LUMZAZA-187650 format. One record per residue: x, y, z of N, C-alpha, C, O in turn. Coordinates in steps of 0.05 Angstrom, whole numbers, padded with zeros to 5 digits, always signed. Layout:
XYZXYZXYZXYZ
...
//
This chain:
-00355+00294-00183-00333+00275-00213-00334+00242-00209-00339+00224-00193
-00322+00249-00241-00318+00218-00260-00310+00206-00235-00293+00213-00218
-00325+00188-00237-00307+00172-00213-00297+00143-00237-00294+00121-00227
-00292+00147-00262-00280+00121-00287-00259+00150-00281-00240+00145-00266
-00260+00158-00285-00226+00184-00282-00218+00185-00266-00201+00202-00269
-00218+00179-00253-00202+00188-00221-00190+00149-00225-00167+00144-00232
-00205+00132-00219-00193+00094-00224-00179+00110-00247-00162+00123-00236
-00179+00115-00272-00156+00118-00286-00128+00134-00277-00106+00122-00282
-00128+00160-00265-00114+00173-00252-00104+00156-00228-00080+00162-00226
-00110+00140-00212-00104+00119-00194-00089+00108-00207-00066+00112-00200
-00091+00091-00229-00084+00079-00246-00055+00078-00257-00038+00061-00263
-00055+00095-00257-00031+00118-00277-00005+00119-00243+00015+00112-00233
-00018+00128-00242-00010+00122-00214+00015+00108-00195+00037+00114-00186
-00001+00090-00196-00002+00064-00194+00021+00046-00210+00038+00030-00201
+00013+00055-00237+00030+00029-00253+00052+00047-00265+00073+00035-00269
+00053+00082-00274+00060+00088-00276+00058+00087-00313+00079+00087-00327
+00040+00085-00322+00050+00083-00360+00007+00089-00365-00011+00077-00353
+00005+00111-00387-00025+00103-00398-00041+00085-00396-00062+00080-00384
-00015+00068-00422-00036+00042-00437-00035+00013-00415-00050-00006-00420
-00017+00013-00388-00030+00003-00370-00057+00002-00353-00073-00013-00343
-00052+00025-00357-00071+00043-00336-00109+00040-00349-00131+00034-00339
-00097+00048-00383-00120+00044-00406-00132+00002-00406-00155-00006-00406
-00104-00020-00406-00117-00049-00409-00131-00050-00380-00151-00064-00377
-00122-00036-00362-00140-00038-00327-00171-00034-00327-00190-00045-00316
-00167-00008-00349-00204+00006-00345-00218-00013-00375-00241-00014-00368
-00216-00024-00394-00212-00036-00412-00221-00030-00427-00241-00040-00436
-00203-00004-00438-00205+00027-00450-00186+00019-00476-00175-00003-00479
-00183+00041-00495-00153+00048-00505-00133+00059-00492-00134+00060-00467
-00115+00067-00502-00101+00077-00499-00108+00121-00498-00106+00140-00482
-00117+00115-00529-00128+00145-00534-00158+00161-00517-00164+00182-00507
-00175+00124-00523-00187+00140-00499-00184+00141-00470-00202+00154-00458
-00161+00129-00455-00154+00128-00432-00137+00174-00437-00139+00195-00424
-00129+00170-00453-00107+00192-00458-00137+00225-00455-00136+00250-00453
-00155+00207-00458-00177+00230-00471-00189+00248-00432-00192+00269-00419
-00193+00213-00433-00205+00221-00406-00182+00229-00388-00195+00247-00377
-00164+00230-00380-00148+00243-00359-00137+00272-00370-00118+00282-00357
-00146+00283-00389-00147+00310-00414-00170+00321-00400-00167+00344-00390
-00188+00310-00397-00209+00331-00381-00222+00328-00363-00245+00333-00359
-00195+00310-00344-00205+00304-00317-00185+00335-00301-00188+00345-00279
-00165+00342-00324-00139+00361-00322-00148+00391-00316-00140+00408-00301
-00176+00389-00343-00181+00411-00341-00205+00423-00334-00214+00445-00341
-00216+00406-00320-00232+00409-00305-00227+00401-00281-00245+00394-00266
-00200+00401-00275-00197+00405-00242-00170+00438-00246-00164+00457-00231
-00163+00433-00266-00151+00467-00277-00119+00460-00267-00109+00480-00257
-00106+00442-00268-00083+00443-00270-00074+00415-00280-00093+00400-00286
-00040+00404-00283-00032+00388-00294-00025+00363-00274-00012+00358-00254
-00048+00349-00298-00033+00330-00259-00023+00310-00266-00028+00291-00252
-00005+00304-00291+00011+00275-00302+00040+00295-00331+00039+00311-00349
+00059+00280-00316+00089+00283-00333+00085+00265-00359+00093+00243-00354
+00077+00267-00382+00081+00247-00404+00107+00251-00415+00115+00273-00421
+00120+00229-00418+00144+00217-00428+00152+00201-00450+00132+00207-00464
+00160+00191-00459+00170+00169-00479+00179+00138-00459+00189+00120-00473
+00175+00132-00430+00184+00124-00433+00158+00114-00401+00162+00094-00388
+00128+00135-00394+00116+00136-00382+00102+00150-00379+00092+00159-00399
+00093+00157-00357+00061+00181-00336+00086+00181-00312+00100+00163-00304
+00086+00208-00306+00086+00201-00263+00061+00232-00268+00054+00247-00286
+00058+00227-00241+00046+00247-00230+00069+00278-00223+00092+00281-00216
+00039+00304-00234+00059+00331-00211+00057+00323-00183+00045+00305-00171
+00070+00339-00176+00065+00339-00145+00034+00337-00134+00025+00324-00116
+00018+00359-00156-00014+00360-00157-00028+00340-00152-00045+00337-00134
-00020+00322-00174-00009+00303-00189-00022+00280-00169-00043+00267-00169
+00004+00282-00147-00010+00253-00130-00013+00249-00111-00011+00229-00097
-00025+00294-00104-00040+00298-00073-00068+00294-00092-00090+00292-00082
-00065+00294-00121-00106+00290-00128-00110+00256-00121-00126+00240-00112
-00086+00257-00132-00084+00216-00133-00091+00208-00106-00103+00187-00105
-00086+00227-00074-00088+00215-00056-00114+00227-00040-00122+00221-00018
-00121+00239-00052-00163+00257-00036-00169+00234-00053-00178+00221-00034
-00171+00216-00077-00191+00202-00106-00187+00185-00068-00205+00183-00050
-00169+00178-00067-00170+00152-00059-00189+00138-00043-00201+00119-00050
-00190+00152-00017-00222+00151+00002-00248+00150-00016-00267+00137-00008
-00249+00161-00037-00271+00156-00043-00283+00141-00072-00305+00138-00084
-00243+00130-00077-00245+00113-00095-00256+00077-00085-00268+00058-00095
-00237+00091-00044-00260+00054-00038-00278+00059-00024-00288+00040-00011
-00287+00080-00022-00331+00076-00020-00342+00071-00032-00364+00060-00027
-00330+00077-00063-00348+00067-00089-00344+00035-00086-00361+00019-00094
-00319+00029-00072-00316-00002-00085-00323-00026-00057-00324-00051-00060
-00328-00010-00033-00343-00021-00023-00382-00008-00024-00397-00008-00004
-00385-00002-00040-00412-00004-00048-00418-00022-00067-00435-00041-00066
-00405-00016-00083-00401-00043-00108-00407-00072-00085-00429-00082-00084
-00382-00082-00068-00384-00096-00047-00411-00107-00036-00417-00131-00033
-00426-00088-00031-00444-00089-00018-00471-00088-00029-00491-00101-00021
-00470-00074-00047-00481-00087-00062-00485-00110-00078-00508-00116-00084
-00466-00122-00086-00465-00151-00083-00467-00165-00072-00475-00185-00083
-00463-00167-00048-00474-00185-00021-00496-00192-00027-00501-00215-00033
-00521-00161-00024-00551-00166-00027-00553-00174-00051-00577-00176-00056
-00543-00179-00064-00554-00198-00090-00544-00228-00094-00550-00246-00110
-00527-00224-00074-00518-00262-00063-00542-00259-00049-00546-00284-00048
-00553-00254-00042-00567-00269-00008-00551-00263+00018-00529-00253+00022
-00577-00274+00043-00560-00280+00054-00544-00300+00058-00543-00315+00038
-00520-00309+00086-00494-00314+00084-00475-00301+00098-00475-00278+00107
-00451-00325+00100-00436-00320+00124-00411-00307+00107-00402-00317+00087
-00399-00279+00121-00376-00265+00112-00360-00261+00126-00369-00252+00148
-00333-00263+00123-00311-00269+00133-00298-00235+00129-00284-00233+00108
-00300-00215+00143-00285-00190+00152-00257-00190+00160-00250-00197+00183
-00234-00178+00135-00199-00184+00144-00207-00153+00145-00226-00140+00136
-00187-00147+00161-00175-00118+00152-00146-00126+00159-00137-00140+00177
-00133-00110+00137-00097-00126+00133-00090-00084+00116-00100-00066+00102
-00067-00092+00135-00047-00058+00140-00050-00053+00094-00062-00063+00075
-00033-00035+00098-00039-00025+00076-00026-00038+00050-00036-00037+00027
+00002-00053+00059+00017-00054+00038+00007-00090+00044+00010-00101+00022
+00005-00094+00048-00007-00126+00059-00027-00130+00042-00023-00143+00022
-00049-00120+00046-00075-00108+00025-00072-00110-00009-00082-00125-00025
-00050-00084-00013-00045-00095-00045-00030-00107-00053-00029-00109-00078
-00005-00124-00036+00013-00142-00050+00025-00166-00047+00047-00176-00052
-00003-00174-00033-00002-00194-00004-00026-00219-00008-00025-00242-00016
-00052-00196+00005-00081-00209-00005-00089-00212-00023-00103-00233-00022
-00089-00203-00044-00103-00217-00074-00089-00242-00084-00103-00261-00091
-00068-00243-00085-00058-00280-00086-00076-00294-00063-00090-00314-00065
-00072-00277-00039-00091-00304-00022-00116-00307-00033-00123-00328-00045
-00131-00287-00031-00152-00300-00042-00169-00298-00053-00192-00297-00046
-00151-00298-00092-00151-00317-00111-00146-00344-00111-00150-00362-00128
-00132-00346-00079-00121-00377-00078-00154-00398-00060-00163-00420-00065
-00159-00379-00041-00176-00388-00035-00193-00380-00036-00206-00380-00015
-00211-00362-00071-00235-00379-00090-00226-00391-00101-00248-00397-00111
-00213-00403-00110-00199-00425-00120-00214-00453-00109-00206-00473-00120
-00225-00456-00097-00235-00488-00070-00263-00468-00079-00264-00479-00101
-00272-00460-00079-00305-00463-00077-00307-00461-00052-00292-00462-00032
-00337-00457-00057-00351-00460-00025-00353-00445+00001-00371-00448+00017
-00329-00428+00002-00306-00405+00023-00341-00390+00034-00363-00400+00029
-00338-00376+00041-00351-00349+00057-00346-00326+00040-00322-00324+00034
-00358-00312+00032-00366-00278+00017-00346-00263+00044-00351-00258+00067
-00318-00257+00025-00298-00237+00039-00303-00205+00037-00313-00193+00017
-00294-00194+00060-00300-00162+00058-00267-00158+00068-00252-00165+00087
-00266-00147+00051-00229-00131+00069-00228-00103+00064-00235-00088+00045
-00217-00100+00085-00210-00073+00096-00184-00067+00099-00172-00072+00119
-00171-00053+00074-00141-00041+00083-00138-00012+00094-00140+00010+00083
-00133-00018+00115-00126+00003+00145-00088+00019+00147-00073+00013+00128
-00077+00037+00167-00049+00026+00173-00056+00000+00199-00077-00008+00208
-00044-00005+00200-00032-00025+00222-00047-00009+00253-00042-00030+00266
-00052-00001+00262-00057+00019+00292-00091+00016+00282-00108+00014+00299
-00098+00016+00256-00127+00016+00252-00145-00009+00244-00169-00007+00242
-00121-00043+00236-00132-00055+00223-00134-00071+00257-00151-00089+00260
-00111-00062+00286-00107-00074+00311-00139-00063+00316-00155-00079+00306
-00150-00040+00330-00174-00027+00333-00199-00048+00319-00216-00057+00335
-00201-00053+00297-00217-00066+00285-00220-00097+00286-00241-00107+00280
-00201-00111+00293-00199-00132+00306-00211-00130+00328-00234-00139+00328
-00197-00112+00365-00209-00107+00378-00235-00103+00373-00245-00122+00385
-00255-00090+00364-00280-00076+00368-00299-00099+00364-00323-00099+00370
-00285-00122+00350-00304-00141+00324-00314-00135+00302-00335-00142+00291
-00295-00119+00294-00307-00106+00265-00297-00126+00244-00309-00131+00224
-00276-00137+00251-00266-00153+00242-00258-00176+00248-00256-00179+00272
-00251-00198+00232-00246-00232+00253-00219-00229+00251-00207-00232+00272
-00210-00225+00235-00181-00229+00233-00163-00209+00222-00175-00193+00209
-00137-00205+00223-00127-00184+00223-00099-00187+00209-00087-00202+00225
-00084-00182+00192-00051-00169+00173-00049-00151+00188-00066-00133+00189
-00027-00151+00205-00005-00126+00204+00012-00127+00198+00017-00150+00191
+00044-00101+00194+00059-00100+00185+00082-00085+00209+00103-00072+00205
+00067-00092+00235+00084-00066+00249+00098-00081+00268+00087-00102+00276
+00121-00073+00279+00146-00093+00297+00121-00094+00331+00122-00111+00349
+00109-00077+00330+00096-00076+00354+00066-00093+00351+00045-00087+00340
+00078-00126+00370+00055-00155+00367+00045-00140+00387+00058-00122+00399
+00013-00147+00394+00003-00135+00415+00007-00162+00424+00012-00183+00411
+00003-00156+00459+00006-00176+00471-00031-00193+00482-00035-00217+00488
-00055-00170+00483-00071-00184+00492-00089-00198+00460-00114-00203+00458
-00072-00200+00440-00099-00217+00424-00073-00230+00416-00049-00225+00421
-00089-00253+00400-00067-00279+00385-00067-00273+00362-00083-00264+00346
-00037-00282+00361-00022-00272+00332-00004-00303+00325-00004-00320+00343
+00005-00306+00309+00017-00314+00294+00023-00302+00270+00006-00292+00255
+00061-00301+00263+00073-00291+00243+00079-00303+00233+00091-00323+00241
+00072-00296+00201+00080-00324+00180+00095-00297+00148+00090-00300+00124
+00110-00280+00156+00129-00275+00133+00139-00253+00147+00129-00241+00166
+00166-00247+00132+00179-00224+00143+00186-00207+00112+00186-00216+00089
+00191-00179+00123+00190-00156+00102+00209-00140+00104+00221-00140+00125
+00216-00122+00083+00253-00111+00089+00229-00082+00080+00206-00083+00071
+00241-00066+00087+00240-00032+00080+00261-00034+00067+00280-00048+00072
+00256-00013+00044+00280+00002+00024+00284+00034+00024+00263+00048+00028
+00296+00041+00021+00294+00066+00011+00297+00073-00015+00320+00072-00024
+00284+00079-00028+00274+00096-00065+00272+00126-00064+00262+00139-00046
+00285+00133-00089+00282+00157-00106+00273+00167-00122+00250+00160-00122
+00275+00177-00134+00260+00184-00169+00290+00184-00192+00311+00180-00179
+00295+00186-00215+00314+00172-00213+00329+00201-00222+00352+00198-00230
+00319+00229-00220+00347+00261-00220+00341+00247-00186+00331+00266-00174
+00342+00233-00174+00357+00249-00144+00376+00251-00142+00387+00239-00160
+00398+00265-00120+00422+00252-00128+00435+00227-00112+00454+00213-00118
+00418+00226-00090+00419+00192-00079+00417+00174-00101+00428+00152-00098
+00411+00176-00112+00406+00156-00144+00434+00149-00168+00436+00138-00190
+00448+00159-00151+00470+00165-00166+00488+00152-00153+00511+00149-00163
+00480+00143-00129+00510+00140-00101+00516+00110-00102+00499+00099-00089
+00537+00088-00115+00538+00076-00115+00543+00065-00077+00539+00041-00072
+00549+00077-00063+00562+00064-00036+00528+00076-00026+00529+00074-00002
+00515+00082-00030+00486+00095-00018+00493+00110-00002+00511+00127-00007
+00476+00104+00032+00476+00126+00050+00484+00122+00074+00492+00100+00080
+00482+00142+00090+00488+00134+00128+00456+00125+00124+00439+00126+00107
+00462+00112+00160+00432+00121+00166+00434+00140+00177+00411+00147+00182
+00456+00164+00192+00447+00182+00196+00444+00204+00171+00439+00228+00175
+00447+00196+00153+00445+00219+00131+00409+00204+00127+00392+00222+00128
+00402+00188+00125+00365+00177+00119+00360+00187+00151+00336+00191+00147
+00362+00192+00169+00352+00209+00195+00354+00231+00189+00333+00243+00193
+00367+00239+00182+00375+00278+00177+00351+00291+00158+00339+00311+00164
+00347+00275+00135+00327+00276+00118+00289+00266+00117+00275+00247+00123
+00286+00301+00105+00243+00293+00108+00245+00271+00076+00258+00267+00056
+00232+00267+00086+00224+00237+00075+00200+00242+00071+00183+00249+00087
+00197+00236+00040+00153+00225+00049+00151+00194+00056+00163+00173+00052
+00120+00208+00072+00113+00177+00091+00090+00178+00100+00071+00195+00101
+00094+00155+00108+00059+00153+00119+00057+00157+00139+00076+00160+00153
+00019+00161+00151+00019+00173+00172+00032+00164+00205+00053+00151+00207
+00022+00169+00220+00028+00157+00241+00008+00141+00247-00014+00150+00242
+00010+00118+00257+00003+00088+00263+00008+00073+00238-00003+00051+00237
+00021+00079+00220+00030+00059+00203+00055+00043+00210+00078+00051+00216
+00043+00010+00208+00069-00002+00212+00094+00008+00193+00115-00002+00200
+00096+00023+00171+00120+00028+00151+00133+00045+00172+00154+00043+00184
+00120+00058+00172+00127+00083+00192+00146+00085+00219+00167+00097+00224
+00129+00066+00232+00141+00066+00261+00169+00029+00258+00180+00014+00275
+00167+00030+00231+00190+00001+00233+00216+00018+00223+00240+00011+00222
+00205+00042+00215+00237+00061+00200+00250+00081+00232+00271+00091+00238
+00224+00079+00246+00232+00104+00273+00248+00083+00288+00268+00089+00301
+00242+00065+00286+00239+00045+00314+00279+00033+00300+00299+00037+00313
+00277+00022+00276+00308+00023+00272+00329+00048+00272+00351+00054+00281
+00308+00058+00258+00333+00096+00261+00353+00091+00289+00377+00087+00294
+00325+00095+00305+00326+00104+00335+00349+00087+00354+00364+00095+00372
+00346+00053+00342+00355+00034+00344+00392+00037+00329+00413+00023+00331
+00388+00052+00319+00426+00058+00309+00436+00080+00322+00459+00087+00318
+00415+00093+00342+00428+00116+00346+00423+00142+00333+00436+00162+00337
+00402+00140+00316+00398+00171+00308+00366+00172+00296+00355+00156+00280
+00356+00193+00308+00330+00208+00314+00318+00219+00292+00322+00241+00281
+00298+00196+00287+00287+00224+00262+00280+00238+00256+00260+00240+00271
+00280+00264+00235+00259+00292+00237+00244+00285+00222+00248+00264+00210
+00226+00298+00217+00199+00309+00226+00197+00295+00187+00216+00302+00172
+00175+00276+00175+00170+00280+00148+00175+00311+00128+00184+00332+00138
+00170+00310+00109+00162+00332+00088+00127+00324+00073+00112+00333+00056
+00127+00308+00085+00101+00308+00060+00090+00283+00078+00109+00268+00082
+00065+00272+00091+00060+00248+00102+00022+00238+00080+00001+00248+00072
+00033+00218+00080+00006+00219+00057+00003+00184+00069+00019+00169+00079
-00028+00182+00061-00040+00150+00068-00035+00135+00051-00043+00111+00050
-00027+00142+00041-00029+00106+00022-00006+00110+00007+00007+00130+00006
+00003+00077-00012+00038+00069-00016+00028+00076-00044+00048+00074-00058
+00003+00083-00061+00012+00090-00083+00021+00112-00104+00027+00111-00127
+00018+00144-00070+00012+00164-00070+00039+00166-00071+00053+00176-00088
+00048+00152-00038+00095+00162-00038+00108+00155-00057+00130+00164-00064
+00091+00133-00067+00120+00123-00094+00114+00146-00120+00132+00156-00134
+00090+00152-00123+00092+00166-00135+00102+00192-00141+00111+00200-00162
+00100+00211-00110+00104+00229-00094+00142+00231-00103+00152+00248-00118
+00160+00205-00085+00178+00199-00098+00191+00194-00119+00214+00189-00112
+00188+00194-00141+00187+00184-00163+00180+00216-00178+00196+00230-00190
+00161+00220-00174+00161+00255-00184+00181+00286-00172+00188+00306-00185
+00185+00279-00139+00191+00297-00126+00228+00302-00117+00246+00290-00129
+00233+00320-00095+00249+00323-00081+00256+00299-00059+00279+00295-00052
+00234+00284-00049+00248+00276-00040+00251+00244-00027+00229+00234-00030
+00261+00232-00020+00256+00207-00021+00232+00199+00008+00216+00211+00023
+00241+00169+00002+00222+00153+00008+00229+00127+00020+00251+00120+00011
+00217+00106+00040+00219+00080+00047+00196+00077+00059+00179+00089+00073
+00204+00047+00041+00176+00040+00033+00177+00003+00034+00198-00005+00042
+00155-00020+00026+00168-00040+00030+00183-00047+00013+00198-00027+00009
+00191-00074-00008+00211-00073-00012+00187-00091-00037+00190-00097-00061
+00169-00095-00021+00134-00113-00039+00127-00086-00057+00118-00089-00080
+00130-00066-00048+00115-00040-00052+00121-00030-00077+00109-00019-00094
+00145-00037-00074+00169-00010-00105+00180-00034-00128+00193-00026-00148
+00176-00053-00125+00186-00082-00133+00192-00070-00167+00211-00066-00182
+00165-00068-00168+00160-00068-00190+00169-00035-00210+00181-00032-00231
+00158-00017-00193+00174+00008-00198+00211+00006-00203+00223+00016-00222
+00223-00009-00179+00253-00007-00175+00258-00022-00213+00265-00005-00229
+00254-00046-00222+00259-00058-00245+00244-00040-00273+00250-00041-00297
+00226-00026-00260+00219-00009-00284+00233+00016-00284+00225+00034-00299
+00260+00020-00266+00265+00039-00275+00255+00079-00274+00264+00098-00287
+00236+00077-00255+00226+00097-00252+00232+00097-00207+00220+00116-00196
+00237+00092-00201+00247+00090-00182+00278+00069-00179+00283+00048-00191
+00293+00083-00161+00318+00077-00160+00311+00068-00124+00299+00082-00107
+00324+00042-00121+00329+00039-00090+00357+00040-00084+00374+00027-00094
+00363+00068-00054+00396+00058-00048+00394+00045-00015+00376+00043+00001
+00419+00039-00017+00433+00006-00005+00437+00039+00018+00442+00062+00010
+00432+00028+00052+00436+00040+00083+00458+00036+00089+00456+00018+00106
+00481+00041+00085+00509+00014+00098+00501+00012+00123+00493+00033+00133
+00502-00010+00138+00506-00012+00155+00490-00018+00169+00494-00022+00193
+00456-00019+00153+00430-00025+00165+00409-00034+00160+00391-00018+00156
+00403-00060+00159+00380-00071+00146+00346-00064+00166+00343-00062+00191
+00330-00061+00149+00307-00051+00160+00282-00076+00150+00265-00080+00132
+00295-00089+00179+00271-00118+00169+00245-00119+00195+00249-00111+00218
+00217-00131+00184+00201-00130+00198+00180-00154+00198+00180-00170+00179
+00157-00158+00222+00144-00180+00222+00124-00175+00202+00118-00151+00200
+00112-00192+00187+00081-00193+00182+00065-00219+00200+00067-00244+00203
+00055-00205+00204+00031-00214+00238+00008-00222+00225+00007-00215+00201
-00014-00238+00234-00026-00245+00236-00048-00248+00265-00042-00262+00284
-00066-00236+00264-00076-00227+00305-00111-00236+00297-00122-00235+00275
-00121-00244+00319-00148-00244+00317-00151-00251+00348-00130-00252+00361
-00176-00255+00363-00189-00236+00387-00173-00270+00406-00179-00293+00397
-00167-00269+00415-00168-00291+00432-00198-00306+00448-00219-00297+00458
-00182-00343+00439-00221-00354+00446-00206-00390+00455-00183-00399+00451
-00225-00400+00463-00211-00424+00467-00214-00432+00440-00192-00430+00429
-00231-00441+00425-00231-00445+00404-00211-00443+00383-00213-00455+00361
-00186-00422+00391-00167-00417+00377-00167-00398+00356-00178-00376+00362
-00157-00401+00329-00165-00384+00304-00202-00388+00297-00214-00410+00299
-00212-00367+00291-00233-00362+00289-00247-00389+00264-00234-00393+00243
-00269-00403+00270-00272-00421+00256-00268-00417+00213-00260-00431+00194
-00279-00387+00219-00283-00376+00187-00260-00362+00174-00259-00352+00152
-00240-00365+00198-00210-00350+00177-00195-00375+00177-00175-00372+00162
-00195-00399+00188-00172-00415+00189-00174-00427+00161-00152-00422+00149
-00191-00439+00146-00172-00442+00110-00170-00414+00099-00171-00415+00074
-00167-00390+00108-00154-00365+00100-00126-00372+00110-00106-00368+00096
-00125-00381+00133-00098-00378+00147-00088-00395+00135-00075-00386+00117
-00088-00423+00136-00077-00439+00115-00068-00434+00089-00052-00451+00080
-00076-00413+00072-00066-00405+00054-00049-00381+00059-00032-00377+00042
-00050-00373+00070-00034-00348+00080+00003-00367+00090+00025-00361+00081
-00004-00389+00112+00013-00401+00112+00034-00410+00088+00059-00408+00088
+00013-00422+00064+00015-00433+00045+00035-00427+00023+00053-00441+00015
+00029-00401+00016+00040-00386-00010+00050-00367+00009+00073-00366+00000
+00050-00346+00034+00076-00330+00039+00103-00340+00038+00122-00325+00042
//
């Protein structure tokens, strides 16, 4: 399977636009359209619905993008490993971050850190909060960033920001026209397209609904990437609950509609974690943590 075509599909799912995906890939829109059509022919099913306002995946297209995510992540890790060989020996700061943080906050941190120059090479791994904590505990990551309300007692921690979770639906969903929004009870009784267990987003939602006296039903779909959930919510019948950071652009563009929850606001802490030691924050991670506190 051609990695470049899968990257194009992932970019369309993320941005809702073939032209935006083409710019990201450095090709013309016509070339991008031809490559995507070729991918659809090879797989044998339509992957995208094209319209005058952009493009969004079919349900199968969202699943294919979800399946491709692991392959694309592996390709990026391979590229980074080869680049580190070319760069020679040197210190590497290994960071693990939960999905929302890795996609929407970490790029700004790393850009600011690199602007200062002279720092270590950065290796960033995106995973759910549970996997991030495991990586820090087993020393495969020097520092981690999580978005779960369960802050671990066995690790050193510092809260650097708060995040809000919001309900989003596609433009044709019945909830999109609800000016007064929905109740917490209705949200709890509706099967959602959701993250997998171990995700901070899912845990924060379940805890908020349970705290309001409503036991949430099982999700309609469980997907491990935010982009796949966004695309499935925009294209299908199921609502989603995601960080406002992850849906701000889509809500502004009108591909997703934010639905208020009456008498319930779902927030969670964003927390940095590292292994406890007498010296405090690991020396290699201190410049990064200073940047995080400064711009988050």
